[in-house]
SETI-262837 format. One record per residue (C-alpha): x, y, z; residue in one letter. Coordinates in steps of 0.2 Angstrom, whole numbers, padded with zeros to 4 digits, always signed. Layout:
BEGIN
XYZA
...
//
This chain:
BEGIN
+0205-0170+0004M
+0192-0156+0002P
+0183-0147+0017C
+0173-0135+0020D
+0177-0117+0023Y
+0169-0101+0032H
+0178-0083+0034V
+0174-0076+0049E
+0180-0056+0052E
+0178-0045+0065K
+0185-0028+0069K
+0202-0031+0073T
+0205-0051+0070E
+0202-0062+0055K
+0197-0082+0057I
+0196-0095+0042V
+0189-0109+0048W
+0189-0126+0043L
+0180-0141+0045S
+0176-0159+0040E
+0166-0175+0043H
+0180-0187+0047D
+0178-0201+0029P
+0181-0215+0042M
+0172-0211+0061T
+0161-0196+0055R
+0167-0186+0068M
+0169-0166+0064K
+0185-0158+0067G
+0188-0139+0064M
+0200-0127+0066H
+0201-0108+0063G
+0215-0100+0057I
+0216-0084+0065C
+0227-0066+0064V
+0224-0051+0075S
+0226-0033+0072D
+0244-0027+0080G
+0252-0044+0083S
+0261-0056+0073S
+0256-0072+0079V
+0245-0087+0071V
+0232-0093+0083E
+0225-0111+0078L
+0207-0112+0087K
+0204-0131+0087G
+0185-0138+0091R
+0184-0157+0091L
+0166-0163+0092F
+0162-0183+0091N
+0144-0180+0083R
+0142-0199+0085T
+0134-0210+0095A
+0149-0220+0101C
+0165-0216+0109T
+0179-0213+0099R
+0199-0210+0099T
+0205-0196+0091F
+0224-0190+0086L
+0230-0172+0084W
+0248-0167+0078W
+0250-0150+0070A
+0265-0151+0059N
+0275-0137+0053V
+0288-0141+0042A
+0302-0131+0040A
+0316-0128+0024L
+0331-0132+0036V
+0350-0133+0031H
+0368-0136+0041D
+0364-0120+0051E
+0346-0123+0055Y
+0343-0128+0073E
+0327-0136+0082S
+0327-0130+0101F
+0314-0138+0115F
+0313-0130+0133P
+0331-0133+0144P
+0324-0144+0155D
+0321-0158+0142V
+0334-0173+0148R
+0327-0185+0136Y
+0317-0190+0122V
+0306-0205+0115A
+0302-0213+0098D
+0286-0218+0091H
+0276-0226+0107A
+0291-0225+0117V
+0300-0240+0112R
+0316-0231+0113A
+0323-0214+0123T
+0341-0206+0120T
+0348-0191+0131S
+0345-0175+0124F
+0351-0165+0116P
+0369-0174+0115F
+0363-0193+0113S
+0373-0206+0118A
+0361-0221+0112A
+0361-0233+0098D
+0347-0224+0090Y
+0337-0228+0076Y
+0352-0238+0073G
+0363-0224+0074V
+0377-0225+0087K
+0377-0206+0092Y
+0389-0211+0106G
+0402-0215+0093D
+0399-0199+0085R
+0402-0184+0095A
+0403-0169+0095P
+0390-0173+0079A
+0378-0181+0091N
+0368-0165+0096D
+0349-0167+0090L
+0345-0152+0087R
+0355-0148+0073W
+0347-0154+0057Y
+0365-0161+0049K
+0369-0171+0064N
+0354-0184+0062I
+0358-0196+0046P
+0342-0208+0043V
+0324-0204+0045P
+0320-0200+0064T
+0307-0195+0076S
+0310-0188+0093Y
+0298-0183+0105M
+0298-0174+0123V
+0291-0184+0138C
+0295-0170+0151D
+0295-0151+0152T
+0287-0139+0164E
+0288-0126+0150Y
+0274-0124+0136N
+0284-0120+0119F
+0296-0127+0106F
+0302-0121+0088G
+0316-0117+0076G
+0328-0107+0070Y
+0338-0102+0055D
+0354-0096+0057H
+0358-0094+0038K
+0343-0083+0039A
+0342-0075+0057G
+0324-0080+0059G
+0314-0093+0068G
+0295-0098+0074F
+0290-0101+0094I
+0276-0113+0095H
+0266-0109+0109V
+0252-0119+0121A
+0246-0126+0138S
+0257-0139+0142K
+0242-0145+0150H
+0232-0148+0136V
+0246-0149+0121A
+0260-0157+0129P
+0266-0163+0111G
+0284-0156+0104K
+0289-0169+0089K
+0305-0168+0078Q
+0304-0178+0062W
+0316-0177+0048T
+0321-0191+0033W
+0339-0185+0037G
+0354-0177+0032D
+0360-0193+0019D
+0357-0200+0002A
+0342-0208+0009F
+0331-0194+0017G
+0335-0183+0002R
+0329-0193-0010A
+0311-0193-0001W
+0314-0173+0001D
+0315-0172-0017R
+0300-0182-0020E
+0290-0173-0006L
+0295-0153-0007T
+0295-0144-0025D
+0309-0131-0023E
+0307-0128-0003N
+0319-0144+0005G
+0326-0153+0012P
+0313-0151+0028Y
+0311-0156+0044I
+0293-0156+0054E
+0290-0147+0073L
+0276-0156+0077M
+0264-0148+0092A
+0252-0164+0098G
+0235-0160+0109V
+0228-0172+0121Y
+0245-0181+0118T
+0264-0182+0119D
+0266-0195+0110N
+0262-0208+0094Q
+0252-0215+0094P
+0243-0208+0109D
+0227-0208+0107F
+0213-0199+0117S
+0195-0201+0121Y
+0181-0191+0115L
+0165-0197+0123L
+0147-0199+0111P
+0145-0179+0108Y
+0158-0172+0118E
+0168-0155+0110T
+0185-0155+0116K
+0191-0137+0110T
+0211-0128+0113F
+0220-0117+0104S
+0240-0118+0098Q
+0249-0103+0094Y
+0264-0097+0081W
+0276-0082+0080W
+0290-0077+0068P
+0308-0070+0077Y
+0320-0063+0073K
+0339-0061+0077K
+0341-0068+0095I
+0344-0086+0091G
+0335-0100+0099P
+0327-0095+0116V
+0326-0103+0133Q
+0308-0099+0137N
+0294-0091+0128A
+0274-0087+0127S
+0261-0080+0116R
+0269-0062+0117D
+0287-0062+0122A
+0303-0075+0118A
+0320-0073+0130L
+0334-0081+0127R
+0349-0082+0141L
+0365-0091+0138V
+0381-0092+0148V
+0395-0094+0139G
+0412-0103+0145A
+0420-0089+0152D
+0403-0081+0161G
+0399-0069+0144E
+0381-0068+0142L
+0372-0069+0128D
+0354-0060+0132L
+0338-0058+0120G
+0322-0054+0121V
+0308-0055+0107A
+0291-0047+0107V
+0278-0054+0096S
+0267-0037+0097K
+0273-0019+0099P
+0278-0014+0118M
+0286+0002+0121P
+0295+0007+0135A
+0295-0012+0138A
+0309-0014+0156R
+0321-0027+0154V
+0334-0033+0167T
+0345-0045+0171L
+0347-0050+0189A
+0361-0063+0198E
+0356-0067+0216N
+0348-0052+0217G
+0359-0040+0210V
+0355-0032+0195V
+0366-0034+0181L
+0357-0025+0168V
+0343-0014+0169D
+0337-0006+0151E
+0321+0002+0143T
+0317-0001+0126A
+0302+0002+0112D
+0301-0018+0108L
+0290-0025+0091S
+0291-0039+0082P
+0305-0030+0071E
+0315-0023+0084R
+0319-0036+0095P
+0335-0033+0113W
+0349-0039+0113Q
+0365-0038+0123C
+0381-0046+0122L
+0391-0037+0135T
+0384-0045+0151A
+0395-0054+0160K
+0392-0068+0174S
+0403-0068+0188T
+0395-0082+0200G
+0399-0098+0189G
+0382-0103+0193N
+0370-0098+0180P
+0355-0104+0191A
+0358-0087+0199A
+0353-0079+0186L
+0337-0074+0180T
+0333-0064+0165L
+0316-0052+0165T
+0305-0044+0154L
+0294-0035+0168H
+0277-0038+0169G
+0278-0053+0155V
+0288-0065+0156L
+0304-0071+0166S
+0319-0087+0164Y
+0332-0094+0177R
+0341-0108+0171P
+0339-0124+0180A
+0352-0128+0193D
+0360-0141+0185E
+0365-0150+0201S
+0348-0157+0205L
+0346-0174+0202E
+0337-0176+0184A
+0319-0184+0186P
+0318-0199+0182P
+0312-0204+0162Q
+0296-0212+0155R
+0297-0232+0156S
+0300-0240+0138V
+0286-0247+0131A
+0287-0269+0130T
+0276-0278+0121E
+0262-0287+0132P
+0262-0304+0138A
+0250-0317+0127K
+0234-0318+0134P
+0236-0334+0142E
+0251-0328+0151A
+0245-0313+0158V
+0243-0315+0178E
+0226-0305+0180T
+0207-0302+0171V
+0210-0283+0175E
+0226-0283+0166E
+0218-0292+0148L
+0207-0279+0151V
+0219-0266+0150L
+0229-0274+0137I
+0214-0275+0126A
+0208-0256+0128E
+0228-0252+0125H
+0224-0262+0110L
+0209-0254+0103V
+0212-0237+0107Q
+0228-0237+0100Y
+0222-0245+0084R
+0236-0258+0084H
+0240-0263+0066P
+0244-0283+0069T
+0239-0287+0089R
+0220-0288+0092Y
+0209-0290+0109P
+0200-0302+0105E
+0211-0312+0111A
+0214-0304+0127Y
+0193-0306+0131W
+0193-0322+0127A
+0206-0325+0139E
+0197-0315+0152A
+0177-0323+0148L
+0185-0338+0150K
+0193-0337+0169R
+0177-0325+0172D
+0163-0326+0159P
+0152-0310+0166S
+0166-0300+0168D
+0155-0283+0165F
+0172-0274+0159R
+0175-0288+0148T
+0158-0290+0140N
+0155-0269+0139L
+0172-0269+0128A
+0168-0283+0118W
+0154-0280+0117G
+0155-0259+0112R
+0167-0269+0097A
+0151-0281+0090K
+0141-0266+0091L
+0156-0256+0079E
+0154-0271+0068Q
+0135-0270+0066G
+0135-0288+0076L
+0119-0281+0086F
+0111-0297+0092E
+0129-0303+0100E
+0132-0284+0105A
+0116-0284+0116C
+0119-0301+0123G
+0135-0294+0128L
+0128-0279+0137F
+0114-0285+0148T
+0127-0298+0153T
+0139-0282+0157A
+0124-0274+0167V
+0118-0294+0175Q
+0135-0293+0184R
+0135-0275+0188L
+0118-0275+0196T
+0121-0292+0205R
+0123-0285+0221W
+0115-0268+0220H
+0102-0259+0204P
+0111-0242+0204N
+0130-0247+0197P
+0142-0235+0196S
+0142-0232+0179T
+0129-0231+0164G
+0141-0237+0153E
+0133-0253+0151A
+0116-0248+0151H
+0119-0235+0139Y
+0127-0246+0124Y
+0113-0258+0129L
+0100-0244+0124G
+0111-0243+0108L
+0111-0259+0103A
+0092-0262+0104R
+0089-0245+0096V
+0096-0254+0080F
+0088-0271+0083R
+0071-0260+0083G
+0070-0262+0102D
+0063-0243+0104S
+0055-0246+0121R
+0069-0257+0128G
+0081-0244+0123A
+0071-0231+0133Y
+0073-0240+0148A
+0090-0243+0146A
+0094-0224+0140F
+0085-0219+0157Y
+0095-0231+0169K
+0111-0225+0160A
+0106-0206+0163A
+0105-0209+0181W
+0126-0208+0179N
+0132-0190+0175Y
+0145-0196+0164E
+0131-0204+0154W
+0119-0192+0155R
+0121-0180+0141A
+0122-0193+0130A
+0108-0203+0138S
+0096-0188+0138Y
+0100-0185+0119Y
+0095-0202+0114N
+0080-0202+0125L
+0074-0185+0114A
+0077-0191+0097L
+0067-0210+0104L
+0054-0196+0109D
+0053-0183+0093C
+0050-0204+0084R
+0033-0204+0095E
+0032-0187+0093R
+0031-0182+0110R
+0040-0167+0106F
+0036-0157+0123E
+0047-0173+0131K
+0062-0171+0119A
+0062-0153+0123L
+0063-0157+0140E
+0075-0171+0138H
+0087-0160+0127C
+0088-0146+0140E
+0093-0160+0150S
+0105-0166+0140A
+0111-0146+0137L
+0112-0144+0155D
+0126-0158+0155T
+0136-0154+0139N
+0133-0140+0130R
+0141-0141+0119Q
+0133-0155+0110N
+0127-0145+0094N
+0116-0161+0091K
+0104-0157+0105A
+0105-0138+0101V
+0098-0144+0083V
+0085-0156+0090L
+0078-0144+0103K
+0078-0133+0090A
+0069-0144+0078V
+0057-0149+0093A
+0051-0130+0095L
+0048-0131+0077R
+0038-0146+0076K
+0029-0137+0092L
+0026-0123+0084G
+0038-0113+0093R
+0046-0104+0079D
+0055-0091+0084A
+0064-0100+0096E
+0067-0113+0085S
+0075-0100+0075K
+0087-0091+0090A
+0091-0108+0095A
+0100-0111+0078I
+0106-0094+0077R
+0115-0095+0093D
+0124-0111+0086L
+0129-0104+0069L
+0136-0089+0078A
+0148-0103+0088V
+0149-0115+0074D
+0145-0109+0056P
+0148-0124+0050L
+0139-0138+0061D
+0127-0141+0044H
+0112-0149+0052W
+0111-0133+0060A
+0114-0124+0042R
+0102-0135+0035Y
+0088-0133+0049E
+0090-0113+0048A
+0082-0114+0031D
+0095-0109+0020D
+0096-0120+0007A
+0108-0109-0003A
+0121-0107+0010T
+0119-0126+0016F
+0124-0132-0003L
+0138-0119-0004S
+0144-0124+0015K
+0142-0142+0011T
+0148-0141-0006R
+0132-0151-0009N
+0143-0166-0003D
+0136-0184-0002A
+0144-0191+0014Q
+0136-0174+0024T
+0122-0176+0016V
+0121-0194+0023L
+0126-0188+0040D
+0111-0175+0043I
+0098-0187+0034V
+0102-0199+0047Y
+0102-0189+0062D
+0085-0184+0056Y
+0080-0201+0052A
+0088-0204+0069D
+0071-0194+0077A
+0059-0199+0067G
+0058-0185+0056C
+0056-0195+0036C
+0049-0179+0029E
+0065-0168+0029E
+0077-0181+0026A
+0068-0184+0012L
+0066-0168+0007T
+0085-0165+0010L
+0091-0180-0002L
+0080-0172-0015Q
+0089-0157-0013L
+0103-0166-0014H
+0100-0174-0029H
+0092-0160-0037D
+0109-0148-0038N
+0125-0150-0040P
+0144-0154-0030T
+0156-0141-0028T
+0172-0144-0039E
+0188-0145-0030N
+0205-0145-0032V
+0206-0160-0021A
+0197-0174-0030P
+0182-0183-0020N
+0176-0196-0028P
+0162-0198-0013L
+0154-0185-0019K
+0140-0193-0027R
+0134-0209-0019S
+0124-0224-0021H
+0119-0222-0003L
+0109-0206-0005T
+0097-0215-0015H
+0095-0229-0005Y
+0094-0221+0011A
+0080-0212-0001A
+0072-0228-0003A
+0073-0235+0014W
+0065-0217+0022L
+0052-0220+0010Q
+0044-0239+0014D
+0048-0233+0031L
+0032-0221+0029K
+0023-0232+0016E
+0029-0248+0013P
+0032-0251-0007G
+0034-0232-0007Q
+0054-0233-0013G
+0053-0242-0029T
+0059-0229-0039A
+0074-0223-0029S
+0079-0241-0027L
+0080-0243-0043A
+0090-0228-0047A
+0101-0235-0032A
+0105-0252-0042R
+0106-0243-0056S
+0122-0233-0054L
+0138-0239-0058P
+0146-0249-0043A
+0162-0238-0042D
+0166-0230-0024Y
+0152-0239-0012C
+0161-0237+0001F
+0149-0237+0016P
+0155-0232+0034S
+0142-0231+0045R
+0131-0244+0056L
+0116-0232+0047H
+0123-0237+0030D
+0124-0257+0038Q
+0104-0255+0042V
+0099-0249+0024V
+0111-0260+0012L
+0104-0273+0020Q
+0086-0267+0021W
+0090-0266+0002A
+0098-0281+0000A
+0082-0291+0004K
+0070-0285-0008Q
+0064-0292-0022P
+0079-0293-0039G
+0096-0294-0039G
+0106-0280-0032D
+0123-0280-0038R
+0127-0263-0029N
+0118-0267-0011A
+0128-0282-0012F
+0145-0275-0015F
+0143-0260-0003G
+0139-0273+0010L
+0154-0284+0005G
+0166-0269+0007N
+0159-0265+0024Y
+0159-0280+0031Y
+0178-0283+0024Y
+0182-0268+0034D
+0173-0272+0050R
+0183-0288+0049K
+0168-0299+0046R
+0178-0306+0033H
+0165-0324+0029H
+0152-0309+0028D
+0159-0301+0014A
+0162-0317+0006I
+0145-0319+0003A
+0141-0302+0000A
+0152-0302-0014W
+0147-0319-0019E
+0130-0310-0021A
+0135-0297-0030A
+0145-0307-0043R
+0127-0319-0045A
+0118-0302-0048A
+0133-0296-0060D
+0143-0310-0066P
+0155-0297-0078T
+0158-0287-0060F
+0173-0286-0062A
+0180-0277-0044T
+0170-0290-0034V
+0180-0302-0045C
+0196-0294-0039R
+0188-0293-0020N
+0186-0309-0018L
+0201-0316-0026G
+0210-0306-0011I
+0197-0313+0003A
+0199-0331-0005Y
+0218-0329-0003W
+0217-0319+0013N
+0203-0327+0023T
+0197-0343+0014A
+0216-0349+0010R
+0209-0355-0008D
+0224-0354-0020R
+0212-0358-0036A
+0199-0348-0032K
+0209-0332-0029A
+0216-0335-0048R
+0199-0339-0054E
+0194-0324-0048M
+0207-0312-0054Y
+0209-0322-0070E
+0190-0315-0073A
+0193-0301-0064A
+0207-0296-0079R
+0196-0303-0092R
+0182-0292-0086Q
+0191-0276-0084S
+0209-0280-0096P
+0213-0260-0096G
+0213-0258-0075D
+0231-0258-0072A
+0226-0261-0052R
+0222-0276-0057V
+0236-0280-0069L
+0249-0276-0053S
+0241-0285-0041E
+0238-0301-0051F
+0255-0300-0056V
+0259-0299-0036Q
+0246-0316-0035L
+0256-0325-0049Q
+0272-0325-0041K
+0265-0330-0024K
+0257-0345-0032L
+0275-0350-0037G
+0272-0347-0056D
+0289-0347-0068A
+0298-0331-0069A
+0297-0336-0090E
+0277-0335-0088D
+0275-0321-0078R
+0288-0312-0089L
+0278-0315-0104T
+0263-0310-0096Y
+0269-0293-0092L
+0276-0291-0110R
+0258-0295-0119G
+0252-0279-0107N
+0266-0269-0108L
+0257-0253-0111S
+0245-0257-0097L
+0260-0263-0085A
+0268-0244-0091N
+0256-0236-0080E
+0259-0240-0062R
+0278-0241-0057D
+0275-0257-0046D
+0270-0267-0062C
+0287-0258-0070V
+0297-0262-0055V
+0291-0281-0057E
+0294-0282-0075L
+0311-0275-0071A
+0314-0290-0058E
+0308-0304-0070L
+0322-0297-0083H
+0336-0297-0071N
+0327-0316-0063A
+0329-0322-0080V
+0348-0317-0084R
+0341-0300-0096E
+0349-0285-0084P
+0353-0276-0100G
+0333-0275-0105T
+0330-0272-0085A
+0342-0259-0085L
+0334-0250-0099E
+0318-0251-0091I
+0322-0241-0074I
+0333-0229-0081L
+0320-0223-0094G
+0310-0219-0080R
+0305-0208-0066T
+0302-0217-0051F
+0292-0211-0034H
+0292-0222-0020P
+0278-0229-0012W
+0274-0237+0005E
+0276-0254+0003G
+0286-0253-0009G
+0304-0243-0003E
+0320-0252-0010G
+0313-0261-0023K
+0316-0250-0036V
+0335-0248-0030L
+0337-0268-0028E
+0336-0271-0047Q
+0344-0255-0052Y
+0359-0263-0043K
+0355-0281-0046S
+0356-0275-0065A
+0374-0266-0065Y
+0380-0281-0052L
+0373-0295-0067Q
+0381-0281-0079L
+0400-0282-0069G
+0400-0298-0065Q
+0398-0307-0082R
+0412-0291-0088A
+0424-0296-0076L
+0421-0316-0080Q
+0426-0309-0100A
+0441-0302-0094G
+0432-0282-0095D
+0440-0278-0076A
+0437-0261-0081A
+0420-0259-0088E
+0414-0273-0073A
+0422-0256-0062L
+0412-0247-0069R
+0396-0258-0067S
+0401-0260-0051F
+0403-0241-0047D
+0387-0236-0054L
+0378-0250-0045A
+0381-0239-0030G
+0377-0222-0036A
+0359-0223-0041P
+0352-0208-0051P
+0341-0198-0045A
+0325-0204-0056T
+0325-0219-0046L
+0316-0210-0032G
+0324-0217-0018E
+0342-0219-0011A
+0356-0230-0001Y
+0349-0230+0018H
+0365-0226+0028L
+0364-0244+0037L
+0360-0254+0022Q
+0375-0265+0020A
+0383-0263+0004K
+0395-0278+0007A
+0390-0285-0012D
+0395-0270-0018L
+0410-0267-0009N
+0415-0287-0014Y
+0414-0284-0031W
+0422-0266-0035R
+0437-0276-0023G
+0438-0289-0034K
+0437-0281-0052A
+0451-0269-0045L
+0461-0284-0038R
+0459-0290-0056A
+0466-0271-0063L
+0480-0275-0049R
+0476-0259-0042R
+0480-0272-0026D
+0479-0257-0012A
+0463-0251-0018E
+0455-0268-0019A
+0462-0274-0001E
+0449-0257+0005R
+0434-0262-0005C
+0436-0279+0006F
+0440-0272+0021A
+0423-0262+0019A
+0416-0276+0015S
+0423-0286+0027A
+0420-0274+0042E
+0401-0270+0039E
+0389-0276+0051A
+0369-0278+0051G
+0361-0273+0037D
+0342-0264+0034F
+0329-0274+0027Q
+0311-0272+0025A
+0312-0255+0034M
+0322-0263+0049A
+0338-0267+0055V
+0345-0284+0055T
+0360-0294+0059E
+0361-0305+0047H
+0355-0304+0030S
+0359-0313+0013E
+0375-0299+0011L
+0384-0308+0026T
+0391-0320+0013Y
+0401-0305+0004Y
+0406-0302+0022R
+0413-0320+0021I
+0422-0319+0003L
+0429-0303+0008A
+0438-0310+0024L
+0443-0322+0014A
+0449-0312+0000E
+0459-0302+0013L
+0467-0319+0019G
+0457-0318+0036R
+0450-0336+0039Q
+0448-0338+0055D
+0437-0322+0058D
+0429-0328+0041A
+0425-0345+0048A
+0420-0338+0066R
+0406-0324+0053L
+0402-0340+0044L
+0395-0348+0062Q
+0387-0333+0067D
+0376-0335+0050L
+0373-0351+0051D
+0367-0351+0070L
+0358-0335+0065F
+0349-0345+0053A
+0346-0361+0063Q
+0338-0349+0076N
+0328-0339+0063L
+0320-0357+0058R
+0317-0360+0076A
+0309-0347+0080T
+0290-0343+0080K
+0288-0329+0067C
+0278-0314+0075E
+0279-0296+0068I
+0286-0286+0077D
+0274-0276+0090Y
+0281-0258+0087F
+0284-0260+0069A
+0277-0246+0060T
+0280-0249+0042S
+0275-0265+0034L
+0281-0268+0017P
+0280-0286+0014L
+0262-0286+0016L
+0253-0280+0002L
+0238-0283-0003V
+0241-0302+0000F
+0244-0310+0016E
+0259-0321+0016D
+0263-0337+0027D
+0273-0326+0038M
+0280-0340+0046Q
+0283-0350+0030E
+0294-0335+0023A
+0303-0333+0035Q
+0306-0352+0035N
+0312-0349+0018E
+0322-0335+0021R
+0332-0345+0035A
+0337-0359+0025A
+0343-0346+0010R
+0354-0339+0022L
+0359-0359+0028L
+0363-0363+0010H
+0372-0347+0010L
+0383-0351+0023A
+0386-0368+0018R
+0392-0361-0003S
+0402-0348+0011A
+0410-0362+0016L
+0413-0371+0001E
+0423-0353-0007E
+0433-0350+0009I
+0441-0366+0004G
+0445-0360-0013T
+0450-0345-0010A
+0462-0353+0005A
+0469-0363-0008G
+0474-0349-0019K
+0482-0340-0006N
+0493-0354-0002Q
+0496-0357-0019A
//
């Protein structure tokens, strides 16, 4: 994504500032990369500003990729005894794992179970530190003799994580896809205000959080046991008491004194001129006491390290996370409220808070916490009337016994909802009441100042800005609004001074830059980006400064945007013209006609509103005379994102009525009719219309093919359709894979293979394993044909190739992925070649597999269990085969009887792409397939038993 930048040069340091307005929530994220003279430290200065009126959540992880190999070791603080997976859904001991972690039985892999070494982790794996008293971690390349260290305060930046694709074929395929020449790699990730993913933290309205993170390189001494911004210490005790000591520094330290003491007795006392190029090492010292905790290594005046006493009991581990109970099973309203808050805060993809709020209000209709939380959600959806009702109920409960509650949050949000309803007077009263509470004082006074400016009460606005800044001096918007009020009062010198001081702190605050009356720099710093311009336009509009907003929009329209290496399809927007029309109409009704016509005349591409203000503007535009395809299309996109699905359908239908030839709105309606209205016929109708109207759109073709499959169209018909659009299908990997799958389905594996081997694929989320599956299917079919034709050698060649995918597929077999079918068919071919010992080994390999890896998850049984049963029969192990068959049959029956739910902790949902499935129906179909295979295996066992007896 493109971002804004500013280079700041000081006498002893240089900072490159990078900033953006987040495209989803419009928060301002900014960081400065700082290097200083005489130091090897790279500092990241973070500054996160919620420039919106609503509470937001954020997640900050800084990811450093490191080239890895068999001699690369990551290191974490010495007191780390265990690590956790995402959401703490699992934990394992550290550094030596004894658990079944990510499906790998590490306890059986000892001594190759040390998670610090890349070579010991065979599958995609994350692990995060939960508890440590130290501020550092890092990685060390033993082959290169160097590494790097990350340092940050554990109180603010506790996050310490390693991610790897894994040192196996599957991971190396992803490494090839995601790097040019410097793979494989791991990510050593540092979290601020979080120690796990997805542990989001809060930013209140107009709140700023600042922090620093530090990285520095070092050499020679190996992984370290303690580190700071200035130095790192290594103290490792060998089996015979031999000591490996080292000190590295990030800046020159002449005549530095290093000592090692044991039980207070100094064993080493040396003075050395240290620098990043010249670390200190000592490999000759020896401990005599046998207790590492008696040793202390000290770089005097800088840092020390003393090993922990291993005899002390380890602190308790963090509890593994569990799925919350269903709403009706939750005991208390408080717990319902907290679970709903968790789902909102963590942006859970498959569980929704509304069910918990509904249950809470069923038990206590006036519960203020529930009404407040649900009101905030309704406000974010743009349902202002409903939000006001819920906030009012919350206020009534809070003030039932006393008029001055301990929190001003309900009053604050009531004020905000009233603003969007056009009730300025009611909003003013609510904000003032909220300001009685310290936590909501700053945000409330800022909003009061906005309302004052609307009424041209600039003295009062100035007073309220000062009150807001008394509580939150890092609210940049309050500073700019103060400058606006001063300018309106004719106090230009004070206004300019306020802006100048703010730009010295944040040179990429674009509202301040524009208010500084420096159009050229503003255009340069913002890249004249439409979305940034709209943020500032709405800032002015909130303050009633329509003229300034319109002047800014004219500046944007009159000047080119800056081209970037990263594409920015939203650099121009219909919304700037719609906003101009709306503002002109606010100034003088009927004056926005020309701007409205300009907005309506633009192509409909990339109309993705994201703000409540966008909703207000587009709803106004949609009410104006004349059909407005673009306004209704944009509203539909906005509503669908806000989970207002039926409103989205109505808006898109209005857009289609305004322009029946609009392909994208037909495509959107097709998705909505399938997912929301459950109308299969209309979904097909809309996609057929989209294909007619945009026959060159490869995405629409790809999605229509998916829809045809879900509608149950015959494979032969779908294949004919794709063949008729072959050149278009070849533009997309997913279409080509579908083409290969259809050729396999109609028993044309040679053609499928030709298609697959004639292309270089790149994996995509949701498509994991699809190319590989069709590659394998084609070769298995070819091998089976050869075997039936009596050509066992050719069959074996095909089965071997099925297990050896080329790099052009972009993916490889996962370590946990079952290969029972491959081994079974190899065994059959080898037996036909009379290579019985090899055949037995293949059958044994097939039979001894356990579980499978499907849809990016481990499963106890799959369709490949069928081949394990057949392999056992080939080995003459009829009783084992029968037992496994019973297990498969029972698994399938239990699956059929189980209510289907997506795993609460699922991080990848490859089966849920554009069109939602009936998950229960899909699970029942899978159960039926497994039951059918179990019955088929039963017949095969009988046949194999008869042959063995003969």
